[in-house]
C-alpha positions as CSV (number, residue, x, y, z in Angstrom):
1,M,106.1,107.2,125.7
2,E,104.2,109.1,123.1
3,N,101.4,111.6,123.9
4,I,99.2,111.9,120.9
5,L,96.6,114.6,120.0
6,V,93.9,113.8,117.6
7,I,92.1,116.9,116.3
8,G,88.7,116.0,114.7
9,A,88.3,112.8,116.7
10,A,84.6,112.8,116.1
11,G,84.8,112.6,112.3
12,Q,84.9,109.7,109.9
13,I,88.6,109.1,110.1
14,G,89.2,110.5,113.6
15,S,86.7,108.3,115.3
16,E,88.4,105.1,114.1
17,L,92.0,106.4,114.2
18,T,91.6,107.4,117.8
19,L,90.6,103.9,118.9
20,A,93.4,102.3,116.9
21,L,96.0,104.6,118.4
22,R,94.7,103.9,121.9
23,K,95.2,100.2,121.3
24,I,98.9,100.9,120.4
25,H,99.9,103.7,122.8
26,G,97.4,103.2,125.7
27,N,94.1,105.0,126.4
28,N,95.5,107.7,128.5
29,H,98.2,108.7,126.0
30,V,95.8,109.5,123.1
31,F,93.9,112.8,123.6
32,A,90.8,113.1,121.5
33,T,89.4,116.6,120.6
34,D,86.7,118.0,118.4
35,I,84.3,121.0,118.3
36,K,81.4,118.6,118.4
37,D,80.3,115.7,120.7
38,A,82.0,112.4,120.0
39,S,80.8,108.8,120.4
40,S,80.7,107.2,123.8
41,D,83.6,104.9,123.0
42,I,85.8,107.9,122.2
43,K,84.7,109.9,125.3
44,N,84.8,107.0,127.7
45,G,87.8,105.2,126.4
46,G,90.4,107.9,127.2
47,P,90.9,111.7,127.5
48,Y,88.4,113.7,125.5
49,Q,87.9,117.5,125.3
50,L,86.0,120.0,123.2
51,L,88.7,122.0,121.5
52,D,88.6,124.4,118.5
53,V,91.7,124.1,116.4
54,M,91.0,127.7,115.2
55,D,91.8,129.0,118.7
56,D,95.6,128.9,118.4
57,K,96.2,130.1,122.0
58,L,94.0,127.5,123.5
59,L,95.5,124.8,121.2
60,I,99.2,125.6,122.1
61,H,98.3,125.6,125.8
62,F,96.7,122.2,125.4
63,V,99.8,120.8,123.6
64,I,102.2,122.2,126.1
65,R,100.2,121.1,129.2
66,H,99.8,117.5,128.0
67,K,103.3,117.2,126.6
68,I,102.0,116.2,123.2
69,T,104.6,114.6,120.9
70,Q,102.4,113.8,117.9
71,I,99.5,115.7,116.3
72,Y,97.0,114.1,113.9
73,H,95.1,117.1,112.4
74,L,92.0,115.7,110.8
75,A,89.5,118.6,111.0
76,A,88.3,120.1,107.7
77,V,85.4,121.2,105.6
78,L,84.9,118.5,103.0
79,S,84.5,118.9,99.2
80,G,80.7,119.0,98.8
81,N,80.1,121.3,101.8
82,A,83.1,123.5,100.9
83,E,81.5,124.4,97.5
84,K,78.5,125.7,99.4
85,L,80.6,127.9,101.8
86,P,83.9,128.5,99.9
87,L,85.3,131.4,101.9
88,Q,84.5,129.8,105.2
89,A,85.9,126.4,104.0
90,W,89.1,128.1,102.9
91,H,89.5,129.9,106.2
92,I,88.9,126.8,108.3
93,N,91.0,124.4,106.2
94,M,94.0,126.7,105.8
95,N,94.1,128.5,109.1
96,S,93.7,125.4,111.1
97,L,96.6,123.8,109.3
98,M,98.8,126.9,109.9
99,N,98.0,126.8,113.6
100,V,99.2,123.2,113.8
101,L,102.3,123.8,111.8
102,E,103.3,126.8,113.9
103,I,102.8,124.9,117.1
104,A,104.9,122.0,115.8
105,K,107.6,124.6,114.9
106,L,107.5,126.3,118.3
107,V,106.9,123.4,120.8
108,E,110.0,121.2,121.1
109,D,108.0,118.2,122.4
110,V,106.1,117.9,119.1
111,K,108.1,115.5,116.9
112,K,105.6,114.6,114.2
113,V,102.4,115.9,112.5
114,F,100.0,114.1,110.4
115,W,97.7,116.0,108.0
116,P,95.4,114.4,105.4
117,S,95.6,115.6,101.9
118,S,93.2,114.3,99.2
119,I,92.9,113.2,95.5
120,A,91.0,116.6,95.3
121,V,94.5,118.2,94.7
122,F,94.2,116.9,91.1
123,G,92.2,118.7,88.5
124,P,90.8,118.4,85.0
125,S,94.2,118.7,83.4
126,T,95.6,115.8,85.4
127,P,95.8,112.3,83.9
128,R,92.7,110.5,85.3
129,K,94.0,106.9,85.1
130,Q,96.9,105.8,87.3
131,T,97.4,109.4,88.2
132,P,101.2,109.8,88.9
133,Q,102.5,111.0,92.3
134,L,104.1,114.0,90.6
135,T,101.9,115.5,87.8
136,T,100.0,118.5,86.7
137,M,97.8,119.7,89.6
138,E,95.2,122.3,88.9
139,P,92.3,121.7,91.3
140,S,89.0,123.4,90.5
141,T,87.3,123.1,93.9
142,V,87.8,125.0,97.1
143,Y,88.6,121.8,98.9
144,G,91.2,120.8,96.3
145,I,92.7,124.3,96.3
146,S,93.1,124.2,100.1
147,K,94.6,120.7,100.0
148,L,97.1,121.7,97.3
149,A,98.1,124.8,99.2
150,G,98.3,122.7,102.4
151,E,100.7,120.3,100.8
152,R,103.0,123.2,99.8
153,W,102.9,124.6,103.3
154,C,103.7,121.2,104.8
155,E,106.8,120.8,102.6
156,Y,107.8,124.4,103.3
157,Y,107.7,123.8,107.1
158,F,109.6,120.6,106.7
159,K,112.4,122.2,104.6
160,K,112.5,125.6,106.4
161,Y,111.8,124.6,110.0
162,D,112.5,120.8,110.0
163,V,108.9,120.1,111.0
164,D,108.3,116.3,110.4
165,V,104.9,116.5,108.8
166,R,103.5,113.5,106.9
167,S,100.5,113.2,104.7
168,I,98.4,110.9,102.6
169,R,96.3,111.8,99.6
170,Y,93.2,109.9,100.7
171,P,90.9,108.6,98.0
172,G,87.2,108.0,98.9
173,L,86.9,106.2,102.3
174,I,84.4,103.5,102.9
175,S,83.4,102.8,106.5
176,Y,80.3,101.4,108.3
177,K,81.1,103.0,111.7
178,T,80.6,106.7,110.8
179,E,78.2,107.9,108.2
180,P,79.5,110.4,105.5
181,G,80.0,114.1,106.1
182,G,79.7,116.1,102.9
183,G,82.2,114.6,100.4
184,T,82.1,113.8,96.7
185,T,82.8,110.1,97.4
186,D,80.1,109.8,100.0
187,W,78.0,107.7,97.6
188,A,80.3,104.7,98.3
189,V,79.1,104.6,101.9
190,E,75.5,105.8,101.4
191,I,74.8,103.1,98.9
192,Y,75.4,100.4,101.5
193,Y,73.3,102.1,104.1
194,D,70.4,102.6,101.7
195,A,70.7,99.0,100.4
196,V,70.2,97.7,104.0
197,R,67.5,100.3,105.0
198,K,65.5,100.7,101.8
199,G,66.7,98.2,99.3
200,S,67.4,101.0,96.8
201,Y,69.6,104.0,96.3
202,T,69.6,107.2,94.3
203,C,73.2,108.1,93.4
204,F,74.4,111.7,92.9
205,L,76.9,110.5,90.3
206,K,76.5,108.8,86.9
207,K,76.5,105.0,86.9
208,D,79.9,104.6,85.2
209,T,81.9,107.3,87.1
210,K,84.9,105.5,88.5
211,Q,86.7,106.8,91.6
212,P,89.5,105.4,93.7
213,M,88.4,104.1,97.1
214,L,89.9,102.7,100.2
215,F,88.3,100.7,103.1
216,M,88.7,102.5,106.3
217,E,90.7,99.8,108.0
218,D,93.3,100.0,105.2
219,A,93.3,103.8,105.6
220,I,93.9,103.6,109.3
221,N,96.7,101.1,108.9
222,A,98.3,103.2,106.1
223,T,98.2,106.3,108.3
224,I,99.7,104.7,111.4
225,R,102.3,102.9,109.3
226,L,103.3,106.2,107.7
227,M,103.7,107.9,111.1
228,E,105.8,105.0,112.4
229,V,108.3,104.6,109.5
230,N,111.8,106.1,109.9
231,N,111.9,109.6,108.6
232,K,115.0,108.8,106.5
233,R,112.9,106.5,104.3
234,L,110.4,109.2,103.4
235,K,111.0,111.2,100.3
236,L,107.8,113.2,100.4
237,H,106.4,115.6,102.9
238,T,103.4,116.7,100.7
239,G,101.1,113.7,100.4
240,Y,101.5,110.1,99.2
241,N,99.1,108.7,96.7
242,I,97.3,105.5,97.9
243,M,94.2,103.6,96.9
244,G,92.6,100.2,97.3
245,V,90.0,99.8,94.5
246,S,88.8,101.8,91.6
247,V,85.0,101.4,91.3
248,S,81.9,103.0,89.8
249,P,78.3,103.1,91.3
250,E,77.1,100.4,88.9
251,E,80.0,98.1,89.9
252,V,79.2,98.5,93.6
253,A,75.5,98.0,92.9
254,A,76.3,94.7,91.1
255,E,78.3,93.5,94.0
256,I,75.5,94.4,96.5
257,R,73.0,92.4,94.4
258,K,75.1,89.2,95.2
259,H,73.9,89.7,98.8
260,I,70.6,91.6,98.2
261,P,69.3,90.4,94.9
262,G,66.4,92.9,94.7
263,F,68.6,95.9,95.2
264,K,67.8,98.8,92.8
265,I,69.8,101.9,92.0
266,S,68.8,105.0,90.1
267,Y,70.9,108.1,89.1
268,A,70.3,111.8,89.7
269,P,73.7,113.5,89.1
270,D,74.1,116.8,91.0
271,F,77.0,119.3,91.3
272,R,79.2,116.6,92.7
273,Q,79.3,114.9,89.3
274,D,81.3,117.9,87.9
275,I,83.7,117.7,90.9
276,A,84.2,113.9,90.4
277,M,85.1,114.4,86.7
278,T,88.1,116.5,87.7
279,W,89.4,113.8,90.1
280,P,91.3,110.6,89.2
281,E,89.7,107.2,88.3
282,S,92.8,105.5,89.8
283,V,96.1,106.6,91.2
284,D,99.7,105.3,91.0
285,D,100.7,104.6,94.6
286,S,104.0,102.9,93.9
287,L,106.0,105.5,95.9
288,A,104.0,104.7,99.0
289,R,104.6,101.1,98.4
290,M,108.3,101.7,98.1
291,H,108.8,104.2,100.9
292,D,106.8,102.6,103.7
293,D,105.7,99.2,102.3
294,W,102.1,100.3,101.8
295,K,99.8,97.6,100.4
296,P,95.9,97.4,100.6
297,Y,94.2,94.3,102.0
298,Y,90.5,94.8,101.2
299,D,89.0,94.3,97.7
300,L,85.4,95.2,96.6
301,N,84.1,91.8,97.4
302,R,85.4,91.8,101.0
303,I,84.4,95.5,101.5
304,T,80.8,94.7,100.4
305,E,80.5,91.7,102.7
306,I,81.7,93.6,105.7
307,M,79.7,96.8,105.0
308,L,76.4,95.0,104.6
309,M,77.0,92.7,107.6
310,Q,78.0,95.5,110.0
311,I,75.3,97.9,108.8
312,K,72.7,95.2,109.3
313,K,74.1,94.6,112.8
314,K,73.9,98.3,113.6
315,E,70.4,98.6,112.4
316,T,69.3,95.6,114.5
317,E,71.0,97.0,117.6
318,T,69.2,100.4,117.2
């Protein structure tokens, strides 16, 4: 029986991944942790504890005490916020990863680690369309630099210490369950919330700026699938490219108008526009499809239907 630790369980990915893992492994075998309060379904559905991943001594004691076999390390300072506090973001993003990798090296029970990378590892010199898995990577943001460095450390610990660490380069993630937390792709969630709440949205990117996106359920399924696949099939221990759709704000707005005809969108690009222009429009995820049979399920039409329906439901309930 696996005992799984989710670090950052109150975040956008962690809040949904924790519940999915509990359905598979049982509530009492998935330990949710964060430095902030989590939702009631996380806290009441299984073991939950406030835990700071930066405290390496407390973390290793937790892992040993609960006989943890898998660690999902999701805590990070995201791209938009990282640009405001670059040194703090670098410190948190890098040292937290090193703490987890060291524990995986030292504690025999820990067999697998998941750490999320990002399309932020790419930069202005990277091909923007169908970005290859292996290509020029010169990130120009603190977040991207930390993710690229993290990928190299993950591969180093795999090759040097046989730490089975696995990773996905997440594109923008679209979810109705948790509102965005400071990323450059946040518009793709905000636009749906504002469409329901106000009937209009002011976007911080230009109307034709395309970005790769993925519906959260596809992201969760891809993450769990990657962790379950036999290690011998995996050829990468840095981060696999994956994506669902490549969309721009004006394309999402047009899809929303099929459901809310009067929806209006305006544009006020800020510093995140410069970040977005260094990231891919789309990525080549053929290696993920080959190594662990990855395939997205949700297209823009289905994503929009679900997002609007579920946000309306949330608004009615509150």
